[in-house]
PDB file of N, CA, C, O and CB in Angstrom:
ATOM      1  N   MET A   1     -52.702  -8.730   1.761  1.00  0.00           N
ATOM      2  CA  MET A   1     -51.711  -7.723   1.960  1.00  0.00           C
ATOM      3  C   MET A   1     -52.377  -6.572   2.694  1.00  0.00           C
ATOM      4  O   MET A   1     -53.395  -6.049   2.241  1.00  0.00           O
ATOM      5  CB  MET A   1     -51.085  -7.274   0.621  1.00  0.00           C
ATOM      6  N   SER A   2     -51.811  -6.179   3.815  1.00  0.00           N
ATOM      7  CA  SER A   2     -52.394  -5.067   4.548  1.00  0.00           C
ATOM      8  C   SER A   2     -51.288  -4.127   4.972  1.00  0.00           C
ATOM      9  O   SER A   2     -50.148  -4.541   5.180  1.00  0.00           O
ATOM     10  CB  SER A   2     -53.196  -5.559   5.771  1.00  0.00           C
ATOM     11  N   GLY A   3     -51.625  -2.888   5.095  1.00  0.00           N
ATOM     12  CA  GLY A   3     -50.647  -1.894   5.505  1.00  0.00           C
ATOM     13  C   GLY A   3     -51.356  -0.581   5.711  1.00  0.00           C
ATOM     14  O   GLY A   3     -52.499  -0.395   5.295  1.00  0.00           O
ATOM     15  N   GLN A   4     -50.660   0.324   6.359  1.00  0.00           N
ATOM     16  CA  GLN A   4     -51.240   1.629   6.570  1.00  0.00           C
ATOM     17  C   GLN A   4     -51.159   2.436   5.290  1.00  0.00           C
ATOM     18  O   GLN A   4     -50.213   2.308   4.514  1.00  0.00           O
ATOM     19  CB  GLN A   4     -50.541   2.356   7.715  1.00  0.00           C
ATOM     20  N   VAL A   5     -52.146   3.251   5.087  1.00  0.00           N
ATOM     21  CA  VAL A   5     -52.174   4.134   3.924  1.00  0.00           C
ATOM     22  C   VAL A   5     -52.083   5.557   4.446  1.00  0.00           C
ATOM     23  O   VAL A   5     -52.860   5.970   5.307  1.00  0.00           O
ATOM     24  CB  VAL A   5     -53.473   3.919   3.051  1.00  0.00           C
ATOM     25  N   PHE A   6     -51.116   6.306   3.908  1.00  0.00           N
ATOM     26  CA  PHE A   6     -50.935   7.695   4.292  1.00  0.00           C
ATOM     27  C   PHE A   6     -51.173   8.550   3.071  1.00  0.00           C
ATOM     28  O   PHE A   6     -50.400   8.497   2.115  1.00  0.00           O
ATOM     29  CB  PHE A   6     -49.523   7.946   4.885  1.00  0.00           C
ATOM     30  N   SER A   7     -52.230   9.337   3.086  1.00  0.00           N
ATOM     31  CA  SER A   7     -52.569  10.170   1.940  1.00  0.00           C
ATOM     32  C   SER A   7     -52.369  11.635   2.307  1.00  0.00           C
ATOM     33  O   SER A   7     -52.708  12.059   3.411  1.00  0.00           O
ATOM     34  CB  SER A   7     -54.026   9.912   1.478  1.00  0.00           C
ATOM     35  N   VAL A   8     -51.821  12.398   1.384  1.00  0.00           N
ATOM     36  CA  VAL A   8     -51.569  13.822   1.561  1.00  0.00           C
ATOM     37  C   VAL A   8     -52.397  14.555   0.518  1.00  0.00           C
ATOM     38  O   VAL A   8     -52.279  14.252  -0.669  1.00  0.00           O
ATOM     39  CB  VAL A   8     -50.038  14.166   1.431  1.00  0.00           C
ATOM     40  N   PRO A   9     -53.236  15.515   0.919  1.00  0.00           N
ATOM     41  CA  PRO A   9     -54.136  16.173  -0.027  1.00  0.00           C
ATOM     42  C   PRO A   9     -53.450  16.803  -1.247  1.00  0.00           C
ATOM     43  O   PRO A   9     -53.991  16.720  -2.349  1.00  0.00           O
ATOM     44  CB  PRO A   9     -54.898  17.226   0.691  1.00  0.00           C
ATOM     45  N   ASN A  10     -52.286  17.425  -1.087  1.00  0.00           N
ATOM     46  CA  ASN A  10     -51.596  18.100  -2.190  1.00  0.00           C
ATOM     47  C   ASN A  10     -50.478  17.246  -2.777  1.00  0.00           C
ATOM     48  O   ASN A  10     -49.571  17.773  -3.421  1.00  0.00           O
ATOM     49  CB  ASN A  10     -51.029  19.426  -1.716  1.00  0.00           C
ATOM     50  N   ALA A  11     -50.533  15.967  -2.569  1.00  0.00           N
ATOM     51  CA  ALA A  11     -49.457  15.083  -2.998  1.00  0.00           C
ATOM     52  C   ALA A  11     -49.376  14.979  -4.514  1.00  0.00           C
ATOM     53  O   ALA A  11     -50.383  15.016  -5.221  1.00  0.00           O
ATOM     54  CB  ALA A  11     -49.644  13.706  -2.399  1.00  0.00           C
ATOM     55  N   ILE A  12     -48.150  14.850  -4.982  1.00  0.00           N
ATOM     56  CA  ILE A  12     -47.891  14.652  -6.404  1.00  0.00           C
ATOM     57  C   ILE A  12     -47.344  13.248  -6.637  1.00  0.00           C
ATOM     58  O   ILE A  12     -47.580  12.652  -7.688  1.00  0.00           O
ATOM     59  CB  ILE A  12     -46.904  15.716  -6.938  1.00  0.00           C
ATOM     60  N   TYR A  13     -46.610  12.718  -5.651  1.00  0.00           N
ATOM     61  CA  TYR A  13     -45.948  11.426  -5.796  1.00  0.00           C
ATOM     62  C   TYR A  13     -46.582  10.384  -4.887  1.00  0.00           C
ATOM     63  O   TYR A  13     -46.914  10.670  -3.737  1.00  0.00           O
ATOM     64  CB  TYR A  13     -44.457  11.553  -5.490  1.00  0.00           C
ATOM     65  N   ASP A  14     -46.747   9.187  -5.405  1.00  0.00           N
ATOM     66  CA  ASP A  14     -47.295   8.074  -4.636  1.00  0.00           C
ATOM     67  C   ASP A  14     -46.325   6.910  -4.666  1.00  0.00           C
ATOM     68  O   ASP A  14     -45.653   6.666  -5.668  1.00  0.00           O
ATOM     69  CB  ASP A  14     -48.672   7.646  -5.185  1.00  0.00           C
ATOM     70  N   ILE A  15     -46.263   6.197  -3.553  1.00  0.00           N
ATOM     71  CA  ILE A  15     -45.573   4.917  -3.522  1.00  0.00           C
ATOM     72  C   ILE A  15     -46.663   3.868  -3.463  1.00  0.00           C
ATOM     73  O   ILE A  15     -47.517   3.887  -2.577  1.00  0.00           O
ATOM     74  CB  ILE A  15     -44.567   4.801  -2.300  1.00  0.00           C
ATOM     75  N   LEU A  16     -46.625   2.947  -4.422  1.00  0.00           N
ATOM     76  CA  LEU A  16     -47.669   1.948  -4.603  1.00  0.00           C
ATOM     77  C   LEU A  16     -47.077   0.552  -4.615  1.00  0.00           C
ATOM     78  O   LEU A  16     -45.917   0.358  -4.980  1.00  0.00           O
ATOM     79  CB  LEU A  16     -48.442   2.206  -5.893  1.00  0.00           C
ATOM     80  N   ILE A  17     -47.875  -0.409  -4.216  1.00  0.00           N
ATOM     81  CA  ILE A  17     -47.541  -1.813  -4.435  1.00  0.00           C
ATOM     82  C   ILE A  17     -48.380  -2.254  -5.613  1.00  0.00           C
ATOM     83  O   ILE A  17     -49.585  -2.009  -5.655  1.00  0.00           O
ATOM     84  CB  ILE A  17     -47.804  -2.708  -3.150  1.00  0.00           C
ATOM     85  N   ARG A  18     -47.748  -2.899  -6.562  1.00  0.00           N
ATOM     86  CA  ARG A  18     -48.488  -3.429  -7.704  1.00  0.00           C
ATOM     87  C   ARG A  18     -48.667  -4.922  -7.491  1.00  0.00           C
ATOM     88  O   ARG A  18     -47.686  -5.643  -7.310  1.00  0.00           O
ATOM     89  CB  ARG A  18     -47.752  -3.134  -9.057  1.00  0.00           C
ATOM     90  N   ASP A  19     -49.903  -5.395  -7.509  1.00  0.00           N
ATOM     91  CA  ASP A  19     -50.143  -6.820  -7.330  1.00  0.00           C
ATOM     92  C   ASP A  19     -49.962  -7.549  -8.665  1.00  0.00           C
ATOM     93  O   ASP A  19     -49.727  -6.922  -9.698  1.00  0.00           O
ATOM     94  CB  ASP A  19     -51.561  -7.068  -6.760  1.00  0.00           C
ATOM     95  N   ALA A  20     -50.071  -8.852  -8.630  1.00  0.00           N
ATOM     96  CA  ALA A  20     -49.828  -9.679  -9.820  1.00  0.00           C
ATOM     97  C   ALA A  20     -50.799  -9.363 -10.958  1.00  0.00           C
ATOM     98  O   ALA A  20     -50.492  -9.629 -12.120  1.00  0.00           O
ATOM     99  CB  ALA A  20     -49.934 -11.155  -9.457  1.00  0.00           C
ATOM    100  N   ASP A  21     -51.960  -8.801 -10.641  1.00  0.00           N
ATOM    101  CA  ASP A  21     -52.945  -8.442 -11.664  1.00  0.00           C
ATOM    102  C   ASP A  21     -52.756  -7.021 -12.190  1.00  0.00           C
ATOM    103  O   ASP A  21     -53.520  -6.566 -13.041  1.00  0.00           O
ATOM    104  CB  ASP A  21     -54.344  -8.592 -11.107  1.00  0.00           C
ATOM    105  N   GLY A  22     -51.740  -6.321 -11.685  1.00  0.00           N
ATOM    106  CA  GLY A  22     -51.474  -4.965 -12.146  1.00  0.00           C
ATOM    107  C   GLY A  22     -52.228  -3.886 -11.401  1.00  0.00           C
ATOM    108  O   GLY A  22     -52.098  -2.706 -11.729  1.00  0.00           O
ATOM    109  N   ARG A  23     -53.012  -4.262 -10.407  1.00  0.00           N
ATOM    110  CA  ARG A  23     -53.733  -3.266  -9.612  1.00  0.00           C
ATOM    111  C   ARG A  23     -52.779  -2.647  -8.600  1.00  0.00           C
ATOM    112  O   ARG A  23     -51.794  -3.267  -8.200  1.00  0.00           O
ATOM    113  CB  ARG A  23     -54.959  -3.903  -8.895  1.00  0.00           C
ATOM    114  N   HIS A  24     -53.078  -1.427  -8.192  1.00  0.00           N
ATOM    115  CA  HIS A  24     -52.218  -0.707  -7.261  1.00  0.00           C
ATOM    116  C   HIS A  24     -52.876  -0.549  -5.897  1.00  0.00           C
ATOM    117  O   HIS A  24     -54.080  -0.316  -5.790  1.00  0.00           O
ATOM    118  CB  HIS A  24     -51.860   0.656  -7.824  1.00  0.00           C
ATOM    119  N   LEU A  25     -52.056  -0.680  -4.859  1.00  0.00           N
ATOM    120  CA  LEU A  25     -52.455  -0.359  -3.499  1.00  0.00           C
ATOM    121  C   LEU A  25     -51.581   0.805  -3.072  1.00  0.00           C
ATOM    122  O   LEU A  25     -50.362   0.664  -2.986  1.00  0.00           O
ATOM    123  CB  LEU A  25     -52.312  -1.597  -2.522  1.00  0.00           C
ATOM    124  N   GLU A  26     -52.182   1.945  -2.806  1.00  0.00           N
ATOM    125  CA  GLU A  26     -51.424   3.126  -2.406  1.00  0.00           C
ATOM    126  C   GLU A  26     -50.952   2.973  -0.975  1.00  0.00           C
ATOM    127  O   GLU A  26     -51.748   2.671  -0.085  1.00  0.00           O
ATOM    128  CB  GLU A  26     -52.270   4.403  -2.561  1.00  0.00           C
ATOM    129  N   LEU A  27     -49.673   3.176  -0.748  1.00  0.00           N
ATOM    130  CA  LEU A  27     -49.114   3.079   0.590  1.00  0.00           C
ATOM    131  C   LEU A  27     -48.878   4.443   1.220  1.00  0.00           C
ATOM    132  O   LEU A  27     -49.297   4.699   2.349  1.00  0.00           O
ATOM    133  CB  LEU A  27     -47.824   2.308   0.552  1.00  0.00           C
ATOM    134  N   GLU A  28     -48.206   5.313   0.482  1.00  0.00           N
ATOM    135  CA  GLU A  28     -47.931   6.651   0.984  1.00  0.00           C
ATOM    136  C   GLU A  28     -47.929   7.643  -0.169  1.00  0.00           C
ATOM    137  O   GLU A  28     -47.659   7.289  -1.317  1.00  0.00           O
ATOM    138  CB  GLU A  28     -46.585   6.688   1.735  1.00  0.00           C
ATOM    139  N   SER A  29     -48.237   8.894   0.161  1.00  0.00           N
ATOM    140  CA  SER A  29     -48.230   9.975  -0.818  1.00  0.00           C
ATOM    141  C   SER A  29     -47.340  11.091  -0.302  1.00  0.00           C
ATOM    142  O   SER A  29     -47.216  11.297   0.905  1.00  0.00           O
ATOM    143  CB  SER A  29     -49.668  10.496  -1.096  1.00  0.00           C
ATOM    144  N   PHE A  30     -46.715  11.814  -1.240  1.00  0.00           N
ATOM    145  CA  PHE A  30     -45.751  12.842  -0.875  1.00  0.00           C
ATOM    146  C   PHE A  30     -45.916  14.068  -1.762  1.00  0.00           C
ATOM    147  O   PHE A  30     -46.313  13.965  -2.922  1.00  0.00           O
ATOM    148  CB  PHE A  30     -44.322  12.300  -0.975  1.00  0.00           C
ATOM    149  N   GLU A  31     -45.605  15.228  -1.194  1.00  0.00           N
ATOM    150  CA  GLU A  31     -45.641  16.465  -1.960  1.00  0.00           C
ATOM    151  C   GLU A  31     -44.359  16.675  -2.748  1.00  0.00           C
ATOM    152  O   GLU A  31     -44.377  17.350  -3.777  1.00  0.00           O
ATOM    153  CB  GLU A  31     -45.881  17.644  -1.040  1.00  0.00           C
ATOM    154  N   ASP A  32     -43.230  16.103  -2.282  1.00  0.00           N
ATOM    155  CA  ASP A  32     -41.970  16.337  -2.975  1.00  0.00           C
ATOM    156  C   ASP A  32     -41.259  15.022  -3.307  1.00  0.00           C
ATOM    157  O   ASP A  32     -41.383  14.028  -2.591  1.00  0.00           O
ATOM    158  CB  ASP A  32     -41.063  17.225  -2.128  1.00  0.00           C
ATOM    159  N   LEU A  33     -40.527  15.049  -4.391  1.00  0.00           N
ATOM    160  CA  LEU A  33     -39.859  13.862  -4.907  1.00  0.00           C
ATOM    161  C   LEU A  33     -38.750  13.376  -3.984  1.00  0.00           C
ATOM    162  O   LEU A  33     -38.595  12.170  -3.795  1.00  0.00           O
ATOM    163  CB  LEU A  33     -39.294  14.143  -6.278  1.00  0.00           C
ATOM    164  N   GLU A  34     -37.987  14.280  -3.411  1.00  0.00           N
ATOM    165  CA  GLU A  34     -36.852  13.882  -2.572  1.00  0.00           C
ATOM    166  C   GLU A  34     -37.305  13.046  -1.370  1.00  0.00           C
ATOM    167  O   GLU A  34     -36.688  12.027  -1.058  1.00  0.00           O
ATOM    168  CB  GLU A  34     -36.094  15.124  -2.087  1.00  0.00           C
ATOM    169  N   THR A  35     -38.352  13.461  -0.714  1.00  0.00           N
ATOM    170  CA  THR A  35     -38.880  12.701   0.422  1.00  0.00           C
ATOM    171  C   THR A  35     -39.372  11.335  -0.034  1.00  0.00           C
ATOM    172  O   THR A  35     -39.129  10.330   0.634  1.00  0.00           O
ATOM    173  CB  THR A  35     -40.019  13.474   1.112  1.00  0.00           C
ATOM    174  N   ALA A  36     -40.055  11.296  -1.153  1.00  0.00           N
ATOM    175  CA  ALA A  36     -40.564  10.025  -1.678  1.00  0.00           C
ATOM    176  C   ALA A  36     -39.415   9.076  -2.013  1.00  0.00           C
ATOM    177  O   ALA A  36     -39.494   7.884  -1.718  1.00  0.00           O
ATOM    178  CB  ALA A  36     -41.432  10.267  -2.929  1.00  0.00           C
ATOM    179  N   ARG A  37     -38.357   9.589  -2.619  1.00  0.00           N
ATOM    180  CA  ARG A  37     -37.186   8.750  -2.948  1.00  0.00           C
ATOM    181  C   ARG A  37     -36.528   8.198  -1.682  1.00  0.00           C
ATOM    182  O   ARG A  37     -36.082   7.051  -1.667  1.00  0.00           O
ATOM    183  CB  ARG A  37     -36.150   9.562  -3.765  1.00  0.00           C
ATOM    184  N   ARG A  38     -36.466   8.997  -0.632  1.00  0.00           N
ATOM    185  CA  ARG A  38     -35.866   8.531   0.628  1.00  0.00           C
ATOM    186  C   ARG A  38     -36.701   7.434   1.277  1.00  0.00           C
ATOM    187  O   ARG A  38     -36.147   6.520   1.889  1.00  0.00           O
ATOM    188  CB  ARG A  38     -35.702   9.698   1.602  1.00  0.00           C
ATOM    189  N   ARG A  39     -38.010   7.510   1.156  1.00  0.00           N
ATOM    190  CA  ARG A  39     -38.909   6.539   1.802  1.00  0.00           C
ATOM    191  C   ARG A  39     -39.028   5.226   1.036  1.00  0.00           C
ATOM    192  O   ARG A  39     -39.326   4.194   1.637  1.00  0.00           O
ATOM    193  CB  ARG A  39     -40.282   7.142   1.963  1.00  0.00           C
ATOM    194  N   LEU A  40     -38.802   5.242  -0.276  1.00  0.00           N
ATOM    195  CA  LEU A  40     -38.998   4.051  -1.105  1.00  0.00           C
ATOM    196  C   LEU A  40     -38.252   2.818  -0.584  1.00  0.00           C
ATOM    197  O   LEU A  40     -38.881   1.767  -0.463  1.00  0.00           O
ATOM    198  CB  LEU A  40     -38.557   4.341  -2.516  1.00  0.00           C
ATOM    199  N   PRO A  41     -36.952   2.876  -0.268  1.00  0.00           N
ATOM    200  CA  PRO A  41     -36.262   1.662   0.188  1.00  0.00           C
ATOM    201  C   PRO A  41     -36.840   1.063   1.476  1.00  0.00           C
ATOM    202  O   PRO A  41     -36.945  -0.158   1.598  1.00  0.00           O
ATOM    203  CB  PRO A  41     -34.807   1.969   0.400  1.00  0.00           C
ATOM    204  N   SER A  42     -37.209   1.910   2.424  1.00  0.00           N
ATOM    205  CA  SER A  42     -37.740   1.365   3.676  1.00  0.00           C
ATOM    206  C   SER A  42     -39.124   0.746   3.479  1.00  0.00           C
ATOM    207  O   SER A  42     -39.451  -0.258   4.113  1.00  0.00           O
ATOM    208  CB  SER A  42     -37.808   2.461   4.743  1.00  0.00           C
ATOM    209  N   ILE A  43     -39.924   1.329   2.617  1.00  0.00           N
ATOM    210  CA  ILE A  43     -41.240   0.747   2.329  1.00  0.00           C
ATOM    211  C   ILE A  43     -41.069  -0.563   1.570  1.00  0.00           C
ATOM    212  O   ILE A  43     -41.727  -1.555   1.882  1.00  0.00           O
ATOM    213  CB  ILE A  43     -42.117   1.735   1.514  1.00  0.00           C
ATOM    214  N   ALA A  44     -40.189  -0.566   0.575  1.00  0.00           N
ATOM    215  CA  ALA A  44     -39.960  -1.779  -0.217  1.00  0.00           C
ATOM    216  C   ALA A  44     -39.431  -2.920   0.650  1.00  0.00           C
ATOM    217  O   ALA A  44     -39.745  -4.081   0.391  1.00  0.00           O
ATOM    218  CB  ALA A  44     -38.978  -1.492  -1.357  1.00  0.00           C
ATOM    219  N   SER A  45     -38.642  -2.613   1.666  1.00  0.00           N
ATOM    220  CA  SER A  45     -38.090  -3.669   2.523  1.00  0.00           C
ATOM    221  C   SER A  45     -39.182  -4.384   3.322  1.00  0.00           C
ATOM    222  O   SER A  45     -38.985  -5.518   3.758  1.00  0.00           O
ATOM    223  CB  SER A  45     -37.051  -3.080   3.481  1.00  0.00           C
ATOM    224  N   ARG A  46     -40.315  -3.740   3.513  1.00  0.00           N
ATOM    225  CA  ARG A  46     -41.436  -4.389   4.224  1.00  0.00           C
ATOM    226  C   ARG A  46     -42.212  -5.348   3.339  1.00  0.00           C
ATOM    227  O   ARG A  46     -43.014  -6.139   3.836  1.00  0.00           O
ATOM    228  CB  ARG A  46     -42.386  -3.341   4.775  1.00  0.00           C
ATOM    229  N   TYR A  47     -41.982  -5.286   2.033  1.00  0.00           N
ATOM    230  CA  TYR A  47     -42.719  -6.119   1.074  1.00  0.00           C
ATOM    231  C   TYR A  47     -41.741  -6.813   0.123  1.00  0.00           C
ATOM    232  O   TYR A  47     -41.762  -6.548  -1.079  1.00  0.00           O
ATOM    233  CB  TYR A  47     -43.739  -5.262   0.270  1.00  0.00           C
ATOM    234  N   PRO A  48     -40.885  -7.698   0.643  1.00  0.00           N
ATOM    235  CA  PRO A  48     -39.890  -8.353  -0.216  1.00  0.00           C
ATOM    236  C   PRO A  48     -40.552  -9.188  -1.314  1.00  0.00           C
ATOM    237  O   PRO A  48     -41.567  -9.847  -1.086  1.00  0.00           O
ATOM    238  CB  PRO A  48     -38.967  -9.241   0.626  1.00  0.00           C
ATOM    239  N   GLY A  49     -39.962  -9.147  -2.497  1.00  0.00           N
ATOM    240  CA  GLY A  49     -40.483  -9.917  -3.619  1.00  0.00           C
ATOM    241  C   GLY A  49     -41.681  -9.296  -4.306  1.00  0.00           C
ATOM    242  O   GLY A  49     -42.233  -9.880  -5.239  1.00  0.00           O
ATOM    243  N   THR A  50     -42.088  -8.123  -3.858  1.00  0.00           N
ATOM    244  CA  THR A  50     -43.237  -7.429  -4.429  1.00  0.00           C
ATOM    245  C   THR A  50     -42.757  -6.180  -5.152  1.00  0.00           C
ATOM    246  O   THR A  50     -41.844  -5.509  -4.671  1.00  0.00           O
ATOM    247  CB  THR A  50     -44.271  -7.065  -3.333  1.00  0.00           C
ATOM    248  N   LYS A  51     -43.340  -5.859  -6.275  1.00  0.00           N
ATOM    249  CA  LYS A  51     -42.963  -4.659  -7.023  1.00  0.00           C
ATOM    250  C   LYS A  51     -43.557  -3.440  -6.325  1.00  0.00           C
ATOM    251  O   LYS A  51     -44.770  -3.343  -6.143  1.00  0.00           O
ATOM    252  CB  LYS A  51     -43.447  -4.742  -8.509  1.00  0.00           C
ATOM    253  N   VAL A  52     -42.687  -2.515  -5.939  1.00  0.00           N
ATOM    254  CA  VAL A  52     -43.094  -1.264  -5.301  1.00  0.00           C
ATOM    255  C   VAL A  52     -42.710  -0.136  -6.248  1.00  0.00           C
ATOM    256  O   VAL A  52     -41.571  -0.058  -6.710  1.00  0.00           O
ATOM    257  CB  VAL A  52     -42.423  -1.081  -3.879  1.00  0.00           C
ATOM    258  N   THR A  53     -43.667   0.733  -6.531  1.00  0.00           N
ATOM    259  CA  THR A  53     -43.497   1.762  -7.553  1.00  0.00           C
ATOM    260  C   THR A  53     -43.637   3.155  -6.955  1.00  0.00           C
ATOM    261  O   THR A  53     -44.538   3.418  -6.158  1.00  0.00           O
ATOM    262  CB  THR A  53     -44.514   1.570  -8.679  1.00  0.00           C
ATOM    263  N   LEU A  54     -42.737   4.034  -7.350  1.00  0.00           N
ATOM    264  CA  LEU A  54     -42.844   5.455  -7.040  1.00  0.00           C
ATOM    265  C   LEU A  54     -43.225   6.138  -8.342  1.00  0.00           C
ATOM    266  O   LEU A  54     -42.502   6.041  -9.333  1.00  0.00           O
ATOM    267  CB  LEU A  54     -41.497   6.043  -6.434  1.00  0.00           C
ATOM    268  N   TRP A  55     -44.366   6.833  -8.343  1.00  0.00           N
ATOM    269  CA  TRP A  55     -44.794   7.470  -9.585  1.00  0.00           C
ATOM    270  C   TRP A  55     -45.378   8.845  -9.337  1.00  0.00           C
ATOM    271  O   TRP A  55     -45.800   9.179  -8.230  1.00  0.00           O
ATOM    272  CB  TRP A  55     -45.808   6.604 -10.300  1.00  0.00           C
ATOM    273  N   ASN A  56     -45.389   9.628 -10.398  1.00  0.00           N
ATOM    274  CA  ASN A  56     -45.961  10.961 -10.382  1.00  0.00           C
ATOM    275  C   ASN A  56     -47.431  10.817 -10.755  1.00  0.00           C
ATOM    276  O   ASN A  56     -47.751  10.392 -11.865  1.00  0.00           O
ATOM    277  CB  ASN A  56     -45.202  11.933 -11.361  1.00  0.00           C
ATOM    278  N   ARG A  57     -48.309  11.161  -9.853  1.00  0.00           N
ATOM    279  CA  ARG A  57     -49.740  10.939 -10.114  1.00  0.00           C
ATOM    280  C   ARG A  57     -50.308  11.892 -11.163  1.00  0.00           C
ATOM    281  O   ARG A  57     -51.344  11.599 -11.760  1.00  0.00           O
ATOM    282  CB  ARG A  57     -50.527  11.086  -8.826  1.00  0.00           C
ATOM    283  N   GLN A  58     -49.647  13.029 -11.399  1.00  0.00           N
ATOM    284  CA  GLN A  58     -50.146  13.957 -12.416  1.00  0.00           C
ATOM    285  C   GLN A  58     -49.789  13.500 -13.826  1.00  0.00           C
ATOM    286  O   GLN A  58     -50.623  13.548 -14.730  1.00  0.00           O
ATOM    287  CB  GLN A  58     -49.588  15.352 -12.172  1.00  0.00           C
ATOM    288  N   THR A  59     -48.545  13.056 -14.011  1.00  0.00           N
ATOM    289  CA  THR A  59     -48.097  12.650 -15.342  1.00  0.00           C
ATOM    290  C   THR A  59     -48.183  11.145 -15.550  1.00  0.00           C
ATOM    291  O   THR A  59     -48.080  10.668 -16.680  1.00  0.00           O
ATOM    292  CB  THR A  59     -46.679  13.111 -15.572  1.00  0.00           C
ATOM    293  N   ARG A  60     -48.370  10.400 -14.474  1.00  0.00           N
ATOM    294  CA  ARG A  60     -48.413   8.934 -14.480  1.00  0.00           C
ATOM    295  C   ARG A  60     -47.097   8.302 -14.943  1.00  0.00           C
ATOM    296  O   ARG A  60     -47.074   7.189 -15.470  1.00  0.00           O
ATOM    297  CB  ARG A  60     -49.543   8.459 -15.373  1.00  0.00           C
ATOM    298  N   VAL A  61     -46.011   9.035 -14.734  1.00  0.00           N
ATOM    299  CA  VAL A  61     -44.687   8.537 -15.070  1.00  0.00           C
ATOM    300  C   VAL A  61     -44.105   7.814 -13.860  1.00  0.00           C
ATOM    301  O   VAL A  61     -44.160   8.317 -12.738  1.00  0.00           O
ATOM    302  CB  VAL A  61     -43.756   9.692 -15.526  1.00  0.00           C
ATOM    303  N   ILE A  62     -43.545   6.622 -14.103  1.00  0.00           N
ATOM    304  CA  ILE A  62     -42.882   5.869 -13.041  1.00  0.00           C
ATOM    305  C   ILE A  62     -41.503   6.488 -12.836  1.00  0.00           C
ATOM    306  O   ILE A  62     -40.702   6.563 -13.767  1.00  0.00           O
ATOM    307  CB  ILE A  62     -42.778   4.333 -13.394  1.00  0.00           C
ATOM    308  N   VAL A  63     -41.237   6.927 -11.614  1.00  0.00           N
ATOM    309  CA  VAL A  63     -39.977   7.573 -11.272  1.00  0.00           C
ATOM    310  C   VAL A  63     -38.947   6.516 -10.850  1.00  0.00           C
ATOM    311  O   VAL A  63     -37.776   6.601 -11.220  1.00  0.00           O
ATOM    312  CB  VAL A  63     -40.188   8.615 -10.143  1.00  0.00           C
ATOM    313  N   ALA A  64     -39.390   5.528 -10.081  1.00  0.00           N
ATOM    314  CA  ALA A  64     -38.522   4.441  -9.608  1.00  0.00           C
ATOM    315  C   ALA A  64     -39.391   3.222  -9.330  1.00  0.00           C
ATOM    316  O   ALA A  64     -40.584   3.334  -9.045  1.00  0.00           O
ATOM    317  CB  ALA A  64     -37.719   4.864  -8.322  1.00  0.00           C
ATOM    318  N   GLU A  65     -38.764   2.061  -9.419  1.00  0.00           N
ATOM    319  CA  GLU A  65     -39.525   0.831  -9.196  1.00  0.00           C
ATOM    320  C   GLU A  65     -38.566  -0.250  -8.703  1.00  0.00           C
ATOM    321  O   GLU A  65     -37.436  -0.353  -9.180  1.00  0.00           O
ATOM    322  CB  GLU A  65     -40.263   0.374 -10.502  1.00  0.00           C
ATOM    323  N   THR A  66     -39.023  -1.045  -7.755  1.00  0.00           N
ATOM    324  CA  THR A  66     -38.204  -2.139  -7.246  1.00  0.00           C
ATOM    325  C   THR A  66     -38.516  -3.401  -8.052  1.00  0.00           C
ATOM    326  O   THR A  66     -39.517  -3.482  -8.764  1.00  0.00           O
ATOM    327  CB  THR A  66     -38.457  -2.370  -5.720  1.00  0.00           C
ATOM    328  N   GLU A  67     -37.636  -4.365  -7.917  1.00  0.00           N
ATOM    329  CA  GLU A  67     -37.862  -5.655  -8.567  1.00  0.00           C
ATOM    330  C   GLU A  67     -39.010  -6.382  -7.854  1.00  0.00           C
ATOM    331  O   GLU A  67     -39.263  -6.142  -6.674  1.00  0.00           O
ATOM    332  CB  GLU A  67     -36.560  -6.523  -8.555  1.00  0.00           C
ATOM    333  N   GLY A  68     -39.670  -7.231  -8.547  1.00  0.00           N
ATOM    334  CA  GLY A  68     -40.740  -8.018  -7.948  1.00  0.00           C
ATOM    335  C   GLY A  68     -41.239  -9.066  -8.896  1.00  0.00           C
ATOM    336  O   GLY A  68     -41.024  -8.982 -10.105  1.00  0.00           O
ATOM    337  N   TYR A  69     -41.904 -10.047  -8.353  1.00  0.00           N
ATOM    338  CA  TYR A  69     -42.474 -11.161  -9.074  1.00  0.00           C
ATOM    339  C   TYR A  69     -41.401 -11.905  -9.796  1.00  0.00           C
ATOM    340  O   TYR A  69     -41.684 -12.894 -10.473  1.00  0.00           O
ATOM    341  CB  TYR A  69     -43.534 -10.701 -10.037  1.00  0.00           C
TER     342      TYR A  69
END
């Protein structure tokens, strides 16, 4: 699995792909929740059948997650 990684220094929210072993690959990071929510569907569409997670990196709470596996 390969893809571009976009990291933002002050980011609070990350969109991650979770592999079958539970490890995360960070795809993009965002400073605000609204932008992250808007980007989630387009990122998830590039990885059909894979669980894509939007989470708050400070609290480690999953905000949204797509179906996968």
